[in-house]
C-alpha positions in Angstrom: -59.6 -116.9 70.6 -60.1 -113.4 69.2 -63.8 -112.6 68.7 -63.4 -110.1 65.8 -66.7 -111.5 64.2 -68.8 -111.0 67.4 -72.2 -109.8 66.3 -71.9 -111.1 62.7 -74.4 -113.5 61.2 -73.0 -116.1 58.8 -74.5 -118.8 56.5 -72.5 -121.8 55.4 -74.2 -124.1 53.0 -73.0 -127.7 53.0 -71.9 -127.0 56.5 -72.2 -130.5 58.1 -68.9 -132.0 56.8 -65.6 -131.2 55.0 -64.6 -127.6 54.2 -68.1 -126.4 55.1 -67.8 -127.7 58.6 -64.3 -126.5 59.1 -65.5 -122.9 57.9 -68.5 -122.9 60.2 -66.5 -124.0 63.2 -63.8 -121.4 62.7 -66.4 -118.6 62.1 -68.2 -119.6 65.2 -65.0 -119.6 67.2 -64.3 -116.1 66.2 -67.7 -114.9 67.5 -70.1 -115.1 64.5 -73.4 -116.8 64.9 -73.3 -119.4 62.1 -76.2 -121.1 60.2 -75.3 -124.3 58.5 -77.5 -126.0 55.9 -77.5 -129.4 54.3 -79.9 -132.1 53.2 -79.3 -134.5 56.1 -80.8 -133.4 59.3 -78.8 -136.1 61.3 -75.5 -134.9 59.9 -76.5 -131.3 60.6 -77.4 -132.0 64.2 -74.1 -133.9 64.7 -72.1 -131.0 63.3 -74.1 -128.5 65.5 -73.3 -130.6 68.5 -69.6 -130.8 67.6 -69.3 -127.0 67.1 -71.2 -126.4 70.4 -71.8 -122.6 70.4 -72.8 -119.8 68.0 -74.4 -122.4 65.7 -77.8 -123.2 64.2 -78.7 -125.8 61.7 -81.4 -125.8 59.0 -82.2 -128.7 56.8 -82.5 -127.3 53.3 -81.6 -128.2 49.7 -79.6 -125.5 47.8 -81.2 -126.5 44.5 -84.5 -125.4 45.8 -85.2 -121.8 45.6 -88.3 -122.2 47.8 -86.2 -123.9 50.6 -83.5 -121.3 50.4 -86.0 -118.5 50.8 -87.3 -120.4 53.9 -83.7 -120.3 55.2 -83.7 -116.6 54.6 -87.0 -116.2 56.5 -85.7 -118.2 59.5 -82.4 -116.0 59.7 -84.4 -112.8 59.2 -86.8 -113.8 61.9 -84.0 -114.6 64.4 -81.4 -111.9 63.6 -83.0 -109.5 61.0 -80.0 -109.6 58.7 -77.0 -111.5 57.4 -73.3 -110.5 57.0 -71.4 -113.5 55.7 -72.3 -116.2 53.1 -70.0 -119.1 52.3 -71.7 -120.8 49.3 -69.9 -124.0 49.8 -72.5 -126.8 49.0 -71.4 -128.9 46.0 -69.7 -132.0 44.8 -68.7 -133.9 41.8 -67.7 -137.4 40.5 -65.3 -138.6 37.9 -67.0 -139.4 34.6 -65.3 -140.0 31.1 -66.6 -137.8 28.3 -68.4 -140.6 26.7 -70.1 -141.7 29.9 -71.7 -138.3 30.7 -75.5 -138.5 30.8 -78.1 -135.8 30.8 -78.9 -136.8 34.3 -75.4 -136.6 35.5 -75.0 -133.2 33.8 -78.1 -131.8 35.4 -77.2 -133.2 38.9 -73.8 -131.7 38.9 -74.9 -128.3 37.6 -77.9 -128.2 39.7 -76.0 -128.5 43.0 -72.8 -126.5 42.2 -74.1 -123.7 40.0 -78.0 -123.4 40.4 -77.4 -124.0 44.1 -74.8 -121.2 44.4 -76.9 -118.8 42.4 -80.2 -119.3 44.3 -78.4 -119.4 47.7 -77.0 -115.8 47.2 -80.2 -114.5 45.4 -82.3 -115.8 48.2 -80.2 -114.0 50.9 -79.9 -110.7 49.0 -82.9 -109.0 50.8 -81.3 -109.6 54.3 -77.7 -109.0 53.4 -76.3 -106.0 55.1 -74.3 -103.4 53.1 -70.7 -104.2 53.4 -71.4 -107.9 53.7 -69.0 -110.5 52.4 -69.9 -113.4 50.0 -67.4 -116.2 49.4 -68.0 -118.8 46.8 -66.2 -122.1 46.9 -64.5 -122.9 43.5 -61.5 -125.2 42.9 -58.2 -125.4 41.2 -59.7 -128.0 39.0 -61.3 -125.2 37.0 -57.7 -124.4 35.7 -56.2 -127.8 35.4 -58.0 -129.8 32.8 -58.0 -133.0 34.8 -59.1 -136.3 33.0 -62.7 -137.4 33.5 -63.5 -134.4 35.8 -64.9 -132.0 33.2 -68.4 -131.6 34.6 -67.2 -130.7 38.1 -64.3 -128.5 36.8 -66.9 -126.6 34.5 -69.2 -125.8 37.3 -66.3 -124.4 39.5 -65.2 -122.1 36.5 -68.9 -121.0 36.3 -69.1 -120.0 39.9 -65.8 -118.3 39.9 -67.3 -116.1 37.0 -70.3 -115.5 39.3 -67.9 -114.0 41.9 -66.4 -111.6 39.4 -69.8 -110.5 37.9 -71.6 -110.2 41.2 -68.8 -108.1 42.7 -69.8 -105.6 40.0 -73.4 -106.1 40.5 -73.2 -105.4 44.3 -70.5 -102.8 44.5 -72.9 -100.0 45.2 -74.0 -101.7 48.5 -70.3 -102.3 49.3 -70.8 -106.0 49.4 -67.6 -107.9 48.4 -67.8 -111.1 46.5 -64.8 -113.5 46.1 -64.2 -117.1 45.2 -62.0 -119.5 47.1 -60.2 -122.2 45.2 -58.8 -125.1 47.4 -56.2 -127.5 46.1 -55.8 -131.0 47.2 -57.5 -131.0 50.5 -58.8 -134.4 51.5 -62.2 -134.5 53.2 -65.1 -136.9 53.6 -66.3 -135.8 50.1 -63.5 -137.8 48.5 -65.2 -141.0 49.6 -68.9 -139.9 49.8 -69.1 -137.6 46.7 -66.4 -138.7 44.3 -66.7 -142.4 45.4 -63.2 -143.2 46.2 -62.3 -146.0 48.6 -60.0 -145.1 51.6 -57.1 -146.9 49.7 -57.8 -144.9 46.6 -57.7 -141.7 48.6 -54.4 -142.7 50.0 -52.9 -143.6 46.7 -54.3 -140.4 45.2 -52.5 -138.3 47.9 -49.3 -140.2 47.4 -49.4 -139.6 43.6 -50.2 -135.9 43.8 -47.9 -134.8 46.7 -44.9 -134.5 44.6 -46.7 -131.9 42.5 -47.2 -129.7 45.5 -44.3 -127.4 46.3 -45.0 -127.4 50.0 -44.6 -131.2 50.0 -48.0 -132.1 51.5 -51.7 -131.9 50.9 -53.8 -129.2 52.7 -56.2 -129.4 55.6 -59.8 -128.2 55.8 -58.7 -125.9 58.6 -56.2 -124.1 56.4 -58.8 -123.5 53.8 -61.1 -122.2 56.6 -58.4 -119.7 57.7 -58.3 -118.3 54.2 -62.1 -118.1 54.2 -62.0 -116.3 57.5 -59.8 -113.6 56.0 -62.2 -113.0 53.1 -65.2 -113.1 55.4 -63.8 -110.5 57.8 -63.1 -106.7 57.5 -59.4 -107.7 57.3 -60.0 -108.1 53.5 -62.1 -104.9 53.2 -60.3 -103.8 50.1 -60.6 -107.1 48.3 -63.4 -108.1 45.9 -63.7 -110.0 42.7 -60.7 -112.2 43.3 -60.2 -116.0 43.3 -58.0 -116.9 46.4 -56.1 -120.0 45.6 -55.2 -122.2 48.6 -53.2 -125.1 47.1 -49.7 -125.2 48.6 -48.4 -123.8 45.2 -49.7 -126.7 43.2 -51.0 -124.5 40.3 -48.6 -121.6 40.9 -45.0 -123.0 41.4 -43.0 -125.6 39.5 -42.5 -128.4 42.0 -40.0 -130.4 39.9 -36.3 -130.8 40.4 -33.7 -129.5 38.1 
């Protein structure tokens, strides 16, 4: 394994499972020391044990600016600075328009939008010039899926953050990009969205024909795209949304 991130310090929020875990594992394998955060200490410790090296875990809620500042202080105390942020923590559930409550709205936007904002804001004082920030968005921001409007709206919002912040931080050479996965099944389909295993299987079977590559993606494939944006190999890229969807939103998958 090539250690081209050796000496880099990374933060992955929501890093105990799914896309966050895959990203943290790959960053660590390439030499970065990775901090993962999440709300469940037991899940964080399990993830830390699975990754094995170049990994630290901090229990923290991204919706709390106070807790994210504490994360910043821990990283600063141990390493002095930070080079990579993957603002990944988030989730969403299906809810018909007439079923959306104020509580549901606040919960979805607090985690996905407020959490992304305050994660990045809290880390700004220790971010090195030339750092890379990657924000986890989604192809749902473009697709108009039924009963998924709250989640999609939050992902459109954070994609906008990436564009605006790339302008805000350009004088420090800090690159900000978003990453939009397509259909990539993770634990979140069950734990966050609330699908049963059978519903997940049925969904995969239903959506696969719309994917030109003929299959759903894997967390590792999204992590590989993240690795590119996190490294100097993407040094002339900022403000973009990198779509990792097997062509689902880009290419017509039907038959003539």
